[in-house]
N, C-alpha and C positions, 0 to 999 in steps of 0.2 A: 789136313794134318795140323795139329797144334804145334806151335814153334815157340818154345820158351828157353830151353837150355842154351841155344846158340844166339839168343837175343842179346845184343850189346848196345848200350846207350853211348852215343858219341858226344852228347851234350854234357860234358863234365865241367864242374866249376873250375874256373881259372884261379890259380894261386897268384895273388898280387902282393908284391913286396911294398910295404908302406914306406913312403919317404916324403919329407916336407918339400914344398915348392921353394922354401927358403934355401934348401941345399943345392938348388939348380940355378943355372944362369940361362935365361931365355933371350936370345938376340931379338931386338925390336925391329920391325919392318922399317926400312928407310927408302924403299922404292916409291917413286912418285905415281900418282894416279890411282891409288888404292882407296876404295871406299867401302863402308859397311852400311847396311840398311836393314830394317825389319822385313822379314821375308813374306809376311802375310798382312793384308790390310785388316782382315777380320777372321777370328776363329771362334767357333761355337762348340761348347762341350756340355756335358750333363753333370750335375752336381755330384753324382756318385761315380764319376768316371775314374777318379784317382789321378795317376800321373799322366801328363801330356806335355808336348814340346812346343815351344814358340821359336820358330827359326829366325836366325840372323844370317844374312847373305853377304859374302865378301865378293867384291868385283875388282878386277885388276890382278896383277901378279906380284904378290908380296914376296920379299926375300927374308922375312923374319916374322916373328909372332905379332899378333894384334890383340890388345886387351880391351874388352868392351864391358862397360858397366851400364846396366839398365835401371830404370826407375819405374815405379807403378803409381798410377793416379786413379782415385775412385771415380766411378761412373756417375751418372745422374739419375734422379727420379724423373721418369718420363711416363705420364699416364697414357699418352697416345701410343707409344711403343711398348708399354708395360715393362719398364725396366726400373731397377733400383741399384744403388751403389754396391759393388763387391768390395769388401774390406780385407786388406792384406793381413795375413796371420789370423784371420777369423773364418773367412769364406774360402780362402785359398792360401797356399804356402809356396813361396818360390825357393827352390833348393839352394841356389846361389845367384846373386844378382851381378856377379862379375865372372866372366869367362875369359880364358886365354885361348886364342884361335891359332892353330898351327899354320905355317905358310902354304901347305898343300891342301888346306881345307877351304871349301867354297861355301858350305852351309854348316853353321854351328847352331846349337839349340840351348835355350834356357828352359830348364825343367820346372814345371809347376804341378802341384797336386791340389785337387779340389777337396773341400771339406764337406762330407755328406751330412745331411740332416733331414729330418722328417717334417719340417715346417713347410707350410704352403707359402710360397713367396713368388714375386715377379722374377723375371730373368735378371740376374745380377751381372753388372758390367764393370769392367775396369780397363784401363789403357796401360800398355807397356811401351815405353819409349827408350831410346838410347840416350843415356845421361852424359857419358864421357867415353872417349876412345883414345888409346895410345897406339900409334903406329898406322893410323889411317884417318880419313875424314868421314863425316857422316853425310850420306846422300839424302835425297828429299823424303824418301819413305821412312820416316823416323818413328812411327808408332804403329802398334797393332791393337785393335779393339777386341777384347776377349769377353764373350758372352757365356755366362754359366746358367744354363737352363734348369728350371725346376724339374724334378723327376715326373715323367708321365707314368701312367699305369704300366706301360711296357718297361720303362727305365727302372721302375721299382723292383723288377725281377733281379736286377744286379745285386751281387753280394755273395755271402757264404751260404752254401747248401750242403746237405749230407746226401750222398748217393748210396743206395743199398741195392742188393740183388744177389744173384747167384752167378759164379763164374763158370768156365768151361767144365770144371770137375764137379760142379754142384755145390761148391763151398761158398758160404756167405761172404760178401764183400761189404765194406763200409768205408767210404772215403769222404773227407771234407773237401769240397770243390768250390770253385769261384764261378759264378754266372756273370758273363759279360753281356750287357744289354745296352749297347750304345749305337746300334744301327739307326741311321737317320730316318729310314723308312719304317722303323719300329715293327719289324716282322721277324728278323733273324737274330738269335742270340746263341752264345756258345758256353758250354760248361767245361771248365778247365780243371784238371787235377784227378781225373778218373784213374784208378789203379795207383794213385799217389804221384802221378807224373804231371807236372804243370804244362809240359809241352804237348800233352795229348788233349784234344778238345772234341766234344760231341756237339753237333750243330742241331738246333731246334728251330721250328717255325711256330711263331706265336700268333694266335687269333683270339679276338675278344668280341663277343656279341653283346653290344650294349643293351639291346632289347631284352635279352634273357639273362644278362649278367653272367654268362658262361664263358669260360676261357679254355683253350686247348694249347698244349705245348707238345708238338709232334717231333719226334726224332727223325732227322732227314737221312735216308739211305743214299749212298753215293757220295756223301760229303767226306772231305779229307779229315782224318783224325790227326795225322802227323806226316810231315814231309821230310824226305832225305834222311831216314833213319838207317843206321848202319847195322846190318845183320851179318852173321858169319856165313860161311859156305853152306849151301850152294847159292845163296840169294844175293849177298852183297848189300848195296844201298837200295832202299825201296821206300814205298809210302804205305801208311795205314789208312784204310778206307772203311767207312761204316757200311756194312752189308747185312741184309736181312738173313734170317735163319735158312731160307730157301735159296739163298744166293742172289737175291735181288739187289740191284744198285740204283733203283728208282723207287719212288713212293716213300712212305713214312711209317714209323711205328707210332700209332696214336697214343697221346697222353692227355689225361683229363685232370684239370686243376680244380681245387676246392674254391669256395666262394671268396676267401681272402687271399688267394693266389700264393699260398705258402707251402702247398703240397701238390705234387703231380704224380699220378699213378698210371703206369703203362700196362698194356695187356699181359695177363698172366700166361705163362707157357709160351711167351713170345719174347723177342729181344733183338739184339744186334751182335754181329760178329765183327771182330777187328781184322779184316782181311788184309793180306800183304800183297800189294800191287806194284808192278814195274811197268813204266811207260803206259799206264792206264789199263793194264791187263793183269788179271789175277794170277798169282804164282801157284795157287792151289794150297798155300799155307795160310794159317791164321794165327794171330798172336794170342787172342783169347776171345771170350764171349761173355755177354751179360744177358741173363734172362730175369724176368720178374723185377724189372727195374722200377725203382721208386726214388724220387728226390723230394727232400723237405728242407725248407729254409731253416738254418740254425736257429733253435729256440722255438720252432713251431710246435704247437700242441698236436699230439698224435690223434688220428681219427680212426 
């Protein structure tokens, strides 16, 4: 049974009242024995990853706020390790280099965003270190090495795609989605934004045969599309799971890519249902269905 009228999204945008930090007073930590340090020795991301976090760890029991300011330093040209410097505000952007950490917070994050490009380059490296602290002292682990890898063939799948097909009622759909291709094993990627919801994602298995230069992108049955979604009666909170048209929760819906990996076409008269599951068991309801699925990178020439 298709279930749409009682479908209710719980992920609503929060209304935030803007106010300046200058209008508030933050008590500074005065407790002894409180330190801060970089949470990771090394972090590796891909140049088209976008936003990622660099953790800062608080040790001890502060009784007030801690203010941490970080600095960034260019990496080195290294032929042996195939690296080159990553340049601030060119190859990456730091959202803010100063953060205020609340007394009950043990891990805070500096947000960084990579700058995507289509150039062939070595792994770009920079270092982030703690420049100054108010309300604590700096421990020994004072820097994180951050490596920004050049896109591989798999990583290049990341970005904006258009998904088309037919829904449960046979009506055409067309959604701009985002492909996330950051799996370190370079086999699994996800497509977010189907039916216009960023919190829904379809999971795909990528394979590339270098001998034939042929690639496949198969939709994985049994993968979770969304977790903890609130429905009305009689279901309540449940999960959405990718299910085959015959009810299968294993196997794949085969997808064939073109030579330049910009278009993927799936089997006609076949597809995926968005099954509603509770505790790993089907409720017998489905949210919707897509058949004759096709995805194409934004700007790709039609074939």
